[in-house]
C-alpha positions as CSV (number, residue, x, y, z in Angstrom):
1,X,202.7,361.7,22.1
2,X,201.4,358.8,19.6
3,X,198.3,358.3,18.3
4,X,196.2,356.1,15.7
5,X,193.8,358.5,13.9
6,X,191.0,357.2,12.1
7,X,189.3,359.4,9.4
8,X,186.0,359.4,7.5
9,X,186.8,361.9,4.8
10,X,183.1,361.7,3.7
11,X,181.9,363.1,6.9
12,X,180.3,366.5,7.3
13,X,179.0,366.4,3.5
14,X,182.9,366.1,2.3
15,X,184.1,369.0,4.7
16,X,186.3,366.5,6.4
17,X,188.3,365.5,3.2
18,X,188.3,369.2,2.1
19,X,189.5,370.7,5.6
20,X,192.1,367.6,6.0
21,X,195.4,369.4,5.7
22,X,194.6,371.9,8.1
23,X,193.3,369.2,10.5
24,X,196.3,366.9,10.1
25,X,198.7,369.8,10.7
26,X,196.8,370.8,13.9
27,X,196.6,367.2,15.0
28,X,200.6,366.5,14.4
29,X,201.4,369.2,16.6
30,X,199.6,367.3,19.4
31,X,200.5,363.7,18.2
32,X,204.0,364.1,16.5
33,X,203.8,360.0,16.1
34,X,200.5,359.8,14.6
35,X,199.3,356.9,12.2
36,X,196.5,358.1,9.9
37,X,193.8,355.7,8.5
38,X,190.9,356.7,6.2
39,X,187.6,354.6,6.1
40,X,186.3,353.6,2.7
41,X,183.0,352.0,3.7
42,X,180.3,351.5,6.4
43,X,181.9,349.6,9.3
44,X,185.9,350.3,8.3
45,X,186.3,352.6,11.6
46,X,185.4,349.6,14.0
47,X,187.7,347.1,12.2
48,X,190.5,349.7,11.9
49,X,190.1,350.8,15.6
50,X,190.3,347.3,16.7
51,X,192.9,346.5,14.6
52,X,195.1,349.3,16.1
53,X,194.3,348.5,19.7
54,X,195.5,344.8,18.9
55,X,198.6,345.9,17.7
56,X,199.6,348.0,20.9
57,X,198.2,351.7,20.0
58,X,197.0,353.3,23.3
59,X,195.3,356.3,22.0
60,X,192.9,356.5,18.9
61,X,191.4,359.6,17.6
62,X,188.0,359.5,15.6
63,X,187.5,362.4,13.0
64,X,184.2,362.3,11.4
65,X,180.5,362.2,12.7
66,X,178.7,360.9,15.5
67,X,178.5,357.5,13.1
68,X,182.2,357.3,12.7
69,X,182.4,358.0,16.7
70,X,180.2,355.2,17.2
71,X,182.0,352.7,15.0
72,X,185.0,353.8,17.0
73,X,183.4,353.1,20.2
74,X,182.6,349.5,18.5
75,X,186.5,348.8,17.9
76,X,187.1,349.3,21.4
77,X,184.7,346.2,22.5
78,X,184.5,342.8,21.1
79,X,181.9,340.0,22.5
80,X,184.2,339.4,25.6
81,X,184.4,343.2,26.5
82,X,186.8,345.9,26.1
83,X,190.0,344.8,23.9
84,X,192.2,347.2,25.5
85,X,190.8,348.6,28.8
86,X,193.4,351.3,29.3
87,X,193.4,352.6,25.8
88,X,191.8,356.0,25.0
89,X,189.5,357.5,22.7
90,X,189.7,361.3,21.5
91,X,187.6,362.5,19.0
92,X,187.1,365.3,16.7
93,X,183.6,365.9,16.0
94,X,183.1,367.1,12.1
95,X,179.8,365.5,10.9
96,X,176.4,367.0,10.4
97,X,174.9,366.1,13.5
98,X,177.5,366.6,16.6
99,X,175.0,365.0,19.1
100,X,177.8,362.9,21.0
101,X,180.0,366.2,21.6
102,X,176.9,367.8,23.3
103,X,177.1,365.4,26.3
104,X,180.5,367.1,27.1
105,X,179.3,370.6,26.4
106,X,182.0,371.0,23.4
107,X,180.5,373.3,20.8
108,X,183.9,374.1,19.0
109,X,184.1,373.5,15.2
110,X,186.7,370.5,14.1
111,X,189.8,373.0,14.5
112,X,188.6,374.2,17.6
113,X,188.0,370.7,18.9
114,X,191.4,369.9,17.9
115,X,192.9,373.0,19.9
116,X,190.7,371.6,23.0
117,X,192.8,368.2,22.9
118,X,195.6,369.9,23.8
119,X,194.4,370.7,27.5
120,X,191.7,367.9,27.7
121,X,191.9,365.0,30.4
122,X,190.9,361.8,30.5
123,X,187.5,360.9,31.7
124,X,185.9,357.4,32.1
125,X,182.6,357.2,30.8
126,X,179.9,354.4,30.8
127,X,178.9,352.7,27.6
128,X,175.8,350.9,26.4
129,X,175.6,347.2,25.1
130,X,172.5,346.2,23.1
131,X,171.9,342.6,22.4
132,X,169.3,342.9,19.6
133,X,168.0,341.3,16.1
134,X,169.6,342.3,12.8
135,X,167.1,343.3,10.3
136,X,167.1,339.3,8.9
137,X,166.6,338.2,12.3
138,X,170.2,337.2,13.5
139,X,171.4,337.9,17.0
140,X,173.8,341.0,17.2
141,X,175.6,342.8,19.7
142,X,176.7,346.7,19.5
143,X,177.8,349.1,21.9
144,X,176.8,353.0,22.0
145,X,178.4,355.9,23.9
146,X,175.5,358.4,23.5
147,X,171.9,357.2,23.1
148,X,170.2,353.9,22.0
149,X,166.5,354.2,21.0
150,X,163.7,352.5,19.0
151,X,160.2,352.9,17.9
152,X,159.9,356.0,15.9
153,X,163.2,357.4,16.3
154,X,164.4,354.1,14.6
155,X,162.2,354.6,11.9
156,X,163.3,358.2,11.4
157,X,167.0,357.2,11.4
158,X,166.2,354.6,8.9
159,X,164.6,357.0,6.6
160,X,167.6,359.5,7.1
161,X,170.3,357.1,6.5
162,X,168.5,356.1,3.2
163,X,167.9,359.5,2.1
164,X,170.1,360.7,-1.0
165,X,169.1,364.4,0.5
166,X,169.4,363.9,4.1
167,X,173.2,364.9,4.3
168,X,172.8,367.7,1.7
169,X,169.9,369.0,4.1
170,X,172.3,369.1,7.0
171,X,171.8,366.9,10.3
172,X,169.4,368.7,12.3
173,X,167.3,370.1,9.3
174,X,167.2,366.4,7.8
175,X,166.0,364.9,11.2
176,X,163.6,367.6,11.7
177,X,162.1,367.0,8.3
178,X,162.1,363.2,8.5
179,X,160.7,363.5,12.1
180,X,157.6,365.1,10.7
181,X,157.3,362.8,7.5
182,X,157.8,359.9,9.9
183,X,155.2,360.7,12.4
184,X,152.6,361.4,10.0
185,X,152.6,357.9,8.9
186,X,153.8,356.1,11.9
187,X,151.4,353.6,13.8
188,X,152.3,353.0,17.5
189,X,154.0,349.9,18.7
190,X,153.0,347.9,21.8
191,X,155.9,346.5,23.4
192,X,156.5,345.1,26.9
193,X,159.1,347.1,28.5
194,X,161.3,346.0,31.7
195,X,163.5,348.4,33.5
196,X,165.6,347.0,36.2
197,X,163.0,345.7,38.7
198,X,161.0,349.2,39.0
199,X,159.2,349.2,35.4
200,X,157.1,346.2,34.0
201,X,154.3,347.4,31.4
202,X,152.8,346.4,28.1
203,X,152.7,350.0,26.7
204,X,152.1,351.9,23.1
205,X,155.1,353.7,22.4
206,X,155.9,356.6,20.0
207,X,159.7,356.3,21.0
208,X,162.0,355.0,24.0
209,X,165.4,356.7,24.2
210,X,168.1,354.7,26.3
211,X,170.1,357.7,27.2
212,X,173.7,357.9,28.3
213,X,174.1,361.2,26.7
214,X,171.7,364.1,26.4
215,X,170.8,364.7,22.9
216,X,170.0,362.9,19.5
217,X,168.4,363.6,16.0
218,X,170.9,366.6,15.6
219,X,170.1,368.3,18.5
220,X,166.9,367.0,20.1
221,X,167.4,367.4,23.8
222,X,165.7,364.3,24.7
223,X,167.3,363.6,28.1
224,X,168.3,366.5,29.3
225,X,169.4,365.4,32.8
226,X,171.4,362.1,31.6
227,X,175.2,362.0,32.4
228,X,177.7,359.8,30.8
229,X,179.5,358.7,33.9
230,X,176.7,358.1,36.3
231,X,176.4,354.6,35.8
232,X,173.1,354.6,34.9
233,X,170.6,355.0,31.9
234,X,168.1,357.9,31.7
235,X,165.3,356.1,30.0
236,X,162.8,358.3,28.5
237,X,159.7,356.7,27.5
238,X,157.4,358.5,25.3
239,X,153.9,357.0,24.7
240,X,152.0,357.0,21.6
241,X,149.2,359.9,21.4
242,X,147.2,361.5,18.6
243,X,149.5,363.0,15.7
244,X,148.1,366.4,16.2
245,X,149.1,366.3,19.9
246,X,152.7,364.9,18.9
247,X,153.3,367.4,16.2
248,X,152.4,370.1,18.4
249,X,154.7,368.6,21.2
250,X,157.8,368.4,18.6
251,X,159.3,371.6,19.2
252,X,159.6,370.8,22.9
253,X,162.2,368.2,22.7
254,X,164.4,370.8,21.4
255,X,164.6,372.4,24.7
256,X,164.2,369.4,27.1
257,X,160.6,370.9,28.2
258,X,158.9,367.5,26.8
259,X,160.0,366.0,30.1
260,X,156.8,368.1,31.3
261,X,154.4,366.3,29.3
262,X,152.2,363.6,31.2
263,X,152.8,361.8,27.9
264,X,156.5,361.3,28.9
265,X,157.9,359.5,31.7
266,X,161.7,359.3,32.9
267,X,162.7,356.0,34.6
268,X,166.4,355.4,35.7
269,X,167.9,352.3,35.2
270,X,170.9,350.1,34.6
271,X,169.1,347.5,32.4
272,X,166.3,347.5,29.8
273,X,164.5,344.6,28.2
274,X,162.0,345.5,25.3
275,X,160.0,343.0,23.1
276,X,157.1,343.3,20.7
277,X,153.7,341.7,22.2
278,X,151.8,339.5,19.7
279,X,149.6,342.3,18.1
280,X,153.1,344.3,16.9
281,X,154.8,341.2,15.4
282,X,155.0,341.6,11.7
283,X,155.8,345.4,12.0
284,X,159.2,345.5,13.4
285,X,160.1,347.9,15.9
286,X,163.5,349.4,14.7
287,X,166.4,350.1,16.8
288,X,169.3,353.1,16.4
289,X,172.1,353.5,18.1
290,X,174.0,357.2,18.0
291,X,172.3,357.7,14.7
292,X,173.1,354.5,12.9
293,X,170.1,352.0,12.1
294,X,171.0,348.5,13.3
295,X,168.0,346.2,13.5
296,X,164.9,345.6,15.5
297,X,163.6,344.6,18.7
298,X,163.7,342.2,21.0
299,X,166.6,343.7,22.7
300,X,168.3,344.0,26.1
301,X,170.4,347.2,26.8
302,X,172.8,347.0,29.6
303,X,175.0,349.9,31.2
304,X,178.9,349.1,31.3
305,X,179.9,351.9,34.0
306,X,183.3,353.5,33.1
307,X,183.9,351.0,30.5
308,X,185.5,353.8,28.2
309,X,188.3,356.3,28.7
310,X,187.4,359.2,26.6
311,X,189.8,362.6,26.1
312,X,187.3,365.3,26.5
């Protein structure tokens, strides 16, 4: 078999670079004709993957964290849709968060994940497409395979990605730490939220998660019933509440028990439109996709059923 392998050597606090020789040996046993490219800066993986697909590569292997996998997914699509509809994405999760792999019940370390690829089948999954505004107000489009969210979660991701200590703390601990700090400083944002033709409300939110997968934030089980191939989002709407209550309830999100909270609603849908109302303008509502801060509302999220072939 042949493959184009895109590697983020900085993922996992540099552990991917340190363990690359062993990973390369294991991968070459599966893909004896593989081509390897290393990322050097943010955005490289998407560009490398898009170029490889246009050159005729059929299978892409992304080695890195959730951000690297997200970039690789974006390389599969352009403004017109899939670059190569029959192409396949394989992945070796070697970052600090590991949320994407949890959607498929994968728990192995990076070497174990390579061994898993030997016998893994190909499964078409849904992909989310979000149209939004960048921080400077430009219209943008981005794709995601796991979860897109906005509100407090967007603020937390922004803080984690800017923190010099976050990677050293590890994905789960960094998100937990910044969740507490962010919650204490956060003021609820009032938005108009429309989900298909079943939900249309003006609501003051803490976080809204548009979920294709089950977890975000390094293991927070925000959407325990979401499935990546059911042609629908699980939209988790967490309304704003007193900070004391939100702090007390925070631990529930690690088990999925937060869905029993009356402050939380779950709505299934294929299209989600969110926009700030007048009182929120001037206080941006930040968006993240697969753990990467991308911009702000207004935004439209759409599901693309079965749009990506994944070896898992």
